[in-house]
MDAnalysis code that builds the backbone (N, CA, C; Angstrom):
import MDAnalysis as mda
import numpy as np

u = mda.Universe.empty(411, n_residues=137, atom_resindex=np.repeat(np.arange(137), 3), trajectory=True)
u.add_TopologyAttr("name", ["N", "CA", "C"] * 137)
u.add_TopologyAttr("resid", np.arange(1, 138))
u.add_TopologyAttr("resname", ["MET", "LYS", "HIS", "ASN", "ARG", "HIS", "THR", "GLU", "HIS", "SER", "GLN", "GLN", "HIS", "PRO", "ARG", "CYS", "GLY", "MET", "THR", "ILE", "LEU", "GLU", "CYS", "MET", "VAL", "SER", "VAL", "LEU", "VAL", "LEU", "GLY", "ILE", "ALA", "MET", "SER", "ILE", "VAL", "VAL", "PRO", "VAL", "MET", "GLN", "LEU", "ALA", "ASP", "ARG", "GLN", "ARG", "LEU", "LYS", "SER", "ASP", "ARG", "ALA", "LEU", "ILE", "CYS", "THR", "GLN", "GLU", "ALA", "SER", "ASN", "ILE", "LEU", "GLU", "GLN", "ILE", "THR", "SER", "TRP", "ASN", "TYR", "ALA", "ASP", "ILE", "THR", "GLN", "THR", "LYS", "ALA", "ASP", "GLU", "LEU", "LEU", "LYS", "ASP", "THR", "THR", "LYS", "THR", "ARG", "GLN", "PHE", "SER", "ASN", "ALA", "ASN", "TRP", "LYS", "VAL", "SER", "ILE", "GLN", "PRO", "VAL", "THR", "ASN", "GLY", "GLU", "VAL", "ILE", "SER", "ILE", "HIS", "ILE", "GLN", "LEU", "MET", "ASN", "ASN", "ASN", "ILE", "LYS", "GLU", "PRO", "GLU", "THR", "GLU", "LEU", "ILE", "THR", "TRP", "VAL", "TYR", "THR", "LYS"])
u.atoms.positions = np.array([
    [111.112, 51.854, 50.401],
    [110.983, 52.976, 51.262],
    [110.985, 52.488, 52.694],
    [111.793, 53.167, 53.448],
    [111.907, 52.828, 54.864],
    [110.712, 53.377, 55.608],
    [110.252, 52.603, 56.492],
    [109.100, 52.998, 57.286],
    [109.569, 53.324, 58.692],
    [109.498, 54.556, 59.062],
    [109.948, 54.960, 60.406],
    [108.712, 55.364, 61.213],
    [108.510, 54.659, 62.296],
    [107.350, 54.928, 63.129],
    [107.369, 56.338, 63.720],
    [108.566, 56.816, 64.034],
    [108.702, 58.128, 64.669],
    [108.269, 59.247, 63.718],
    [108.730, 59.217, 62.484],
    [108.358, 60.254, 61.528],
    [106.890, 60.161, 61.160],
    [106.375, 58.999, 61.113],
    [104.967, 58.841, 60.798],
    [104.090, 59.431, 61.905],
    [104.493, 59.203, 63.140],
    [103.735, 59.718, 64.282],
    [103.780, 61.241, 64.331],
    [104.942, 61.837, 64.070],
    [105.075, 63.292, 64.145],
    [104.341, 63.976, 63.001],
    [104.178, 63.323, 61.875],
    [103.451, 63.929, 60.767],
    [101.948, 63.929, 61.027],
    [101.478, 62.938, 61.754],
    [100.057, 62.847, 62.021],
    [99.619, 63.811, 63.120],
    [100.447, 63.984, 64.144],
    [100.112, 64.831, 65.285],
    [101.086, 65.999, 65.376],
    [100.582, 67.207, 65.290],
    [101.495, 68.344, 65.473],
    [102.018, 68.361, 66.909],
    [103.106, 69.060, 67.096],
    [103.768, 69.120, 68.404],
    [102.810, 69.657, 69.476],
    [102.685, 69.007, 70.595],
    [101.817, 69.414, 71.693],
    [102.668, 69.754, 72.900],
    [102.163, 70.674, 73.765],
    [102.854, 70.989, 75.011],
    [103.956, 72.011, 74.826],
    [104.682, 72.226, 75.931],
    [105.766, 73.218, 75.947],
    [107.076, 72.525, 76.262],
    [108.129, 73.081, 75.729],
    [109.446, 72.547, 76.071],
    [109.891, 73.176, 77.379],
    [110.894, 72.617, 77.975],
    [111.421, 73.155, 79.240],
    [111.975, 74.557, 79.031],
    [112.526, 74.834, 77.883],
    [113.065, 76.165, 77.591],
    [111.940, 77.205, 77.544],
    [110.831, 76.858, 76.927],
    [109.704, 77.777, 76.871],
    [109.149, 78.051, 78.276],
    [109.103, 77.016, 79.097],
    [108.658, 77.190, 80.485],
    [109.592, 78.125, 81.240],
    [110.891, 77.940, 81.069],
    [111.871, 78.779, 81.771],
    [111.749, 80.237, 81.332],
    [111.563, 80.470, 80.045],
    [111.433, 81.837, 79.536],
    [110.156, 82.479, 80.092],
    [109.041, 81.744, 80.110],
    [107.801, 82.320, 80.622],
    [107.895, 82.611, 82.120],
    [108.566, 81.751, 82.886],
    [108.763, 82.001, 84.314],
    [109.654, 83.228, 84.508],
    [110.679, 83.384, 83.684],
    [111.571, 84.545, 83.765],
    [110.797, 85.838, 83.472],
    [109.982, 85.838, 82.433],
    [109.189, 87.026, 82.090],
    [108.207, 87.341, 83.208],
    [107.557, 86.323, 83.751],
    [106.626, 86.528, 84.863],
    [107.357, 87.070, 86.095],
    [108.537, 86.562, 86.378],
    [109.334, 87.048, 87.515],
    [109.722, 88.510, 87.349],
    [110.107, 88.891, 86.163],
    [110.477, 90.288, 85.905],
    [109.257, 91.191, 86.074],
    [108.124, 90.751, 85.542],
    [106.903, 91.551, 85.669],
    [106.510, 91.705, 87.136],
    [106.597, 90.634, 87.899],
    [106.245, 90.696, 89.323],
    [107.212, 91.590, 90.099],
    [108.494, 91.558, 89.743],
    [109.463, 92.397, 90.455],
    [109.223, 93.879, 90.193],
    [108.529, 94.204, 89.132],
    [108.182, 95.600, 88.854],
    [106.849, 95.961, 89.495],
    [105.863, 95.093, 89.403],
    [104.506, 95.386, 89.859],
    [104.402, 95.427, 91.386],
    [105.042, 94.495, 92.075],
    [104.905, 94.410, 93.536],
    [105.412, 95.681, 94.242],
    [106.600, 96.203, 93.943],
    [107.018, 97.449, 94.606],
    [106.101, 98.637, 94.296],
    [105.573, 98.691, 93.083],
    [104.654, 99.776, 92.730],
    [103.379, 99.663, 93.566],
    [102.880, 98.449, 93.754],
    [101.688, 98.249, 94.581],
    [101.961, 98.620, 96.034],
    [103.139, 98.277, 96.541],
    [103.498, 98.635, 97.911],
    [103.582, 100.151, 98.071],
    [104.178, 100.826, 97.112],
    [104.280, 102.283, 97.148],
    [102.890, 102.919, 97.117],
    [102.023, 102.402, 96.280],
    [100.659, 102.933, 96.198],
    [99.920, 102.728, 97.519],
    [100.134, 101.603, 98.161],
    [99.483, 101.338, 99.444],
    [99.993, 102.290, 100.528],
    [101.310, 102.522, 100.550],
    [101.870, 103.470, 101.528],
    [101.336, 104.875, 101.305],
    [101.225, 105.283, 100.046],
    [100.701, 106.609, 99.740],
    [99.225, 106.724, 100.140],
    [98.467, 105.644, 99.949],
    [97.062, 105.647, 100.346],
    [96.929, 105.771, 101.856],
    [97.758, 105.042, 102.603],
    [97.718, 105.132, 104.063],
    [98.109, 106.533, 104.542],
    [99.118, 107.106, 103.896],
    [99.553, 108.461, 104.255],
    [98.435, 109.468, 103.963],
    [97.766, 109.290, 102.833],
    [96.666, 110.174, 102.472],
    [95.497, 110.026, 103.449],
    [95.196, 108.789, 103.830],
    [94.127, 108.560, 104.813],
    [94.451, 109.225, 106.137],
    [95.698, 109.103, 106.576],
    [96.111, 109.714, 107.841],
    [96.005, 111.241, 107.757],
    [96.441, 111.805, 106.649],
    [96.366, 113.264, 106.484],
    [94.912, 113.738, 106.503],
    [94.027, 112.976, 105.887],
    [92.612, 113.347, 105.882],
    [92.033, 113.308, 107.293],
    [92.340, 112.257, 108.037],
    [91.835, 112.134, 109.409],
    [92.404, 113.247, 110.287],
    [93.696, 113.535, 110.134],
    [94.318, 114.611, 110.915],
    [93.658, 115.955, 110.614],
    [93.401, 116.218, 109.357],
    [92.770, 117.474, 108.978],
    [91.354, 117.566, 109.544],
    [90.631, 116.465, 109.515],
    [89.279, 116.457, 110.074],
    [89.310, 116.709, 111.582],
    [90.251, 116.077, 112.279],
    [90.343, 116.281, 113.723],
    [90.744, 117.711, 114.059],
    [91.700, 118.257, 113.311],
    [92.100, 119.648, 113.531],
    [90.926, 120.587, 113.246],
    [90.178, 120.278, 112.212],
    [89.013, 121.084, 111.882],
    [87.966, 121.018, 112.990],
    [87.770, 119.847, 113.581],
    [86.821, 119.711, 114.695],
    [87.249, 120.553, 115.897],
    [88.538, 120.525, 116.210],
    [89.059, 121.323, 117.330],
    [88.857, 122.805, 117.031],
    [89.194, 123.192, 115.818],
    [89.050, 124.584, 115.403],
    [87.594, 125.029, 115.478],
    [86.687, 124.179, 115.061],
    [85.263, 124.511, 115.111],
    [84.779, 124.677, 116.550],
    [85.269, 123.810, 117.440],
    [84.892, 123.942, 118.850],
    [85.364, 125.278, 119.411],
    [86.604, 125.631, 119.113],
    [87.154, 126.882, 119.654],
    [86.425, 128.095, 119.086],
    [86.152, 128.083, 117.797],
    [85.489, 129.245, 117.192],
    [84.020, 129.355, 117.607],
    [83.457, 128.307, 118.186],
    [82.072, 128.389, 118.659],
    [81.976, 129.090, 120.026],
    [83.104, 129.280, 120.681],
    [83.105, 129.965, 121.984],
    [82.859, 131.469, 121.793],
    [82.476, 132.111, 122.864],
    [82.393, 133.569, 122.856],
    [83.792, 134.136, 122.660],
    [83.847, 135.301, 122.059],
    [85.138, 135.922, 121.768],
    [85.996, 136.052, 123.019],
    [85.402, 136.459, 124.146],
    [86.159, 136.669, 125.387],
    [86.686, 135.354, 125.971],
    [86.066, 134.230, 125.615],
    [86.476, 132.931, 126.156],
    [87.610, 132.280, 125.374],
    [87.949, 132.815, 124.230],
    [88.997, 132.204, 123.408],
    [90.355, 132.602, 123.980],
    [90.893, 131.730, 124.814],
    [92.199, 131.970, 125.433],
    [93.070, 130.731, 125.258],
    [94.353, 130.917, 125.422],
    [95.296, 129.807, 125.306],
    [95.019, 128.752, 126.373],
    [94.723, 129.187, 127.590],
    [94.469, 128.263, 128.699],
    [93.267, 127.377, 128.402],
    [92.195, 127.983, 127.941],
    [90.979, 127.220, 127.657],
    [91.208, 126.264, 126.474],
    [91.967, 126.689, 125.496],
    [92.272, 125.825, 124.350],
    [93.120, 124.631, 124.786],
    [94.097, 124.866, 125.662],
    [94.922, 123.762, 126.181],
    [94.072, 122.767, 126.958],
    [93.103, 123.281, 127.730],
    [92.194, 122.404, 128.471],
    [91.361, 121.559, 127.505],
    [90.915, 122.177, 126.416],
    [90.143, 121.444, 125.412],
    [90.973, 120.290, 124.841],
    [92.231, 120.556, 124.532],
    [93.092, 119.496, 124.000],
    [93.244, 118.353, 124.996],
    [93.431, 118.673, 126.270],
    [93.573, 117.628, 127.295],
    [92.288, 116.821, 127.432],
    [91.140, 117.497, 127.394],
    [89.852, 116.824, 127.577],
    [89.489, 115.923, 126.403],
    [89.881, 116.309, 125.201],
    [89.461, 115.553, 124.017],
    [90.524, 114.581, 123.516],
    [91.635, 114.459, 124.204],
    [92.714, 113.588, 123.741],
    [92.256, 112.146, 123.574],
    [91.478, 111.634, 124.514],
    [91.072, 110.240, 124.482],
    [90.083, 109.935, 123.358],
    [89.356, 110.924, 122.903],
    [88.353, 110.691, 121.875],
    [88.916, 110.815, 120.464],
    [90.112, 111.322, 120.322],
    [90.701, 111.477, 118.995],
    [91.362, 110.181, 118.538],
    [91.418, 109.975, 117.228],
    [92.036, 108.763, 116.687],
    [93.535, 108.739, 116.943],
    [94.173, 109.875, 116.883],
    [95.612, 109.949, 117.131],
    [95.836, 110.540, 118.514],
    [95.425, 109.794, 119.520],
    [95.485, 110.309, 120.890],
    [96.923, 110.505, 121.362],
    [97.863, 109.769, 120.790],
    [99.257, 109.933, 121.197],
    [99.990, 110.972, 120.350],
    [99.260, 111.644, 119.472],
    [99.877, 112.643, 118.605],
    [100.193, 113.910, 119.388],
    [101.095, 114.675, 118.866],
    [101.546, 115.903, 119.515],
    [100.786, 117.098, 118.913],
    [99.612, 117.398, 119.487],
    [98.790, 118.510, 119.012],
    [99.232, 119.810, 119.685],
    [99.238, 120.878, 118.917],
    [99.578, 122.206, 119.450],
    [98.518, 123.200, 119.003],
    [98.066, 124.024, 119.939],
    [97.137, 125.108, 119.615],
    [97.766, 126.402, 120.089],
    [97.811, 127.372, 119.216],
    [98.354, 128.676, 119.563],
    [97.281, 129.732, 119.313],
    [96.960, 130.486, 120.346],
    [95.950, 131.542, 120.229],
    [96.610, 132.870, 120.569],
    [96.554, 133.811, 119.616],
    [97.227, 135.090, 119.810],
    [96.381, 136.227, 119.247],
    [96.331, 137.340, 119.971],
    [95.680, 138.523, 119.400],
    [96.513, 139.052, 118.238],
    [95.833, 139.554, 117.215],
    [96.560, 140.012, 116.031],
    [96.647, 141.535, 115.983],
    [95.524, 142.249, 115.906],
    [95.557, 143.710, 115.807],
    [94.553, 144.330, 116.754],
    [95.006, 145.233, 117.581],
    [94.154, 146.034, 118.471],
    [93.150, 145.206, 119.282],
    [93.408, 143.943, 119.473],
    [92.505, 143.106, 120.243],
    [91.191, 142.812, 119.552],
    [91.062, 143.164, 118.272],
    [89.823, 142.902, 117.551],
    [89.860, 141.591, 116.787],
    [91.041, 141.042, 116.600],
    [91.202, 139.811, 115.829],
    [92.056, 138.844, 116.648],
    [91.631, 137.585, 116.665],
    [92.414, 136.541, 117.334],
    [92.814, 135.522, 116.273],
    [94.083, 135.162, 116.281],
    [94.584, 134.131, 115.380],
    [94.592, 132.793, 116.116],
    [94.018, 131.769, 115.500],
    [94.013, 130.420, 116.073],
    [94.787, 129.524, 115.120],
    [95.828, 128.905, 115.635],
    [96.739, 128.101, 114.833],
    [96.805, 126.705, 115.454],
    [96.408, 125.674, 114.705],
    [96.416, 124.303, 115.196],
    [97.389, 123.489, 114.360],
    [98.235, 122.708, 115.035],
    [99.211, 121.854, 114.357],
    [99.200, 120.454, 114.955],
    [99.389, 119.482, 114.092],
    [99.675, 118.118, 114.533],
    [101.104, 117.845, 114.129],
    [101.975, 117.735, 115.122],
    [103.397, 117.540, 114.859],
    [103.733, 116.052, 114.868],
    [104.572, 115.651, 113.934],
    [105.104, 114.290, 113.894],
    [106.512, 114.348, 114.455],
    [106.817, 113.484, 115.392],
    [108.131, 113.515, 116.035],
    [109.267, 113.159, 115.090],
    [108.962, 112.475, 113.980],
    [110.007, 112.031, 113.062],
    [110.434, 113.100, 112.060],
    [109.579, 114.078, 111.831],
    [109.915, 115.121, 110.854],
    [109.689, 116.494, 111.470],
    [110.303, 117.505, 110.865],
    [110.205, 118.868, 111.406],
    [108.901, 119.549, 110.988],
    [108.377, 119.196, 109.829],
    [107.163, 119.830, 109.319],
    [105.935, 119.234, 109.999],
    [104.913, 120.050, 110.261],
    [103.676, 119.507, 110.834],
    [102.939, 118.654, 109.802],
    [102.278, 117.603, 110.286],
    [101.466, 116.765, 109.394],
    [100.236, 117.524, 108.933],
    [99.638, 118.244, 109.863],
    [98.445, 119.035, 109.562],
    [98.591, 120.386, 110.222],
    [98.138, 121.406, 109.531],
    [98.235, 122.751, 110.082],
    [97.044, 123.558, 109.575],
    [96.256, 124.084, 110.505],
    [95.110, 124.922, 110.157],
    [95.225, 126.256, 110.891],
    [94.886, 127.315, 110.218],
    [94.914, 128.652, 110.812],
    [93.602, 129.346, 110.490],
    [93.052, 130.026, 111.476],
    [91.863, 130.844, 111.243],
    [91.949, 132.086, 112.094],
    [91.106, 133.052, 111.789],
    [91.045, 134.278, 112.554],
    [89.614, 134.496, 113.025],
    [89.458, 134.985, 114.239],
    [88.140, 135.287, 114.784],
    [88.095, 136.789, 115.026],
    [87.049, 137.423, 114.528],
    [86.881, 138.869, 114.654],
    [85.823, 139.177, 115.703],
    [85.966, 140.318, 116.358],
    [85.004, 140.705, 117.390],
    [83.650, 141.060, 116.791],
    [83.633, 141.589, 115.616],
    [82.371, 142.034, 114.996],
    [81.956, 141.127, 113.877],
])
């Protein structure tokens, strides 16, 4: 019987480690998984930032609206609202944003409509839009 050192060694110790082919396949699978996961994570991050911005815009618009509705009915005018926007621009987080306030009487001078918008220059739709009505009684 021939004695082969190589066969004797392989029978005593099972195969250890990975072949280069197995390494290449695992790197390929990992690369494919990463190419799917990374764009999804980026999209989720962009959506989170957009949601955060929308929340802050809504809060700021709500603060402006609350200030205006706290005035006496006779003081709620377009001029005074425009002055409020100019005075509070520096304190808002989006100080360079294009805020619009529209104040208009609705019926018989008993109701005033207050419409606040934060316009984004890149799109036609407002980022935030709040409307309320103030009644004399």
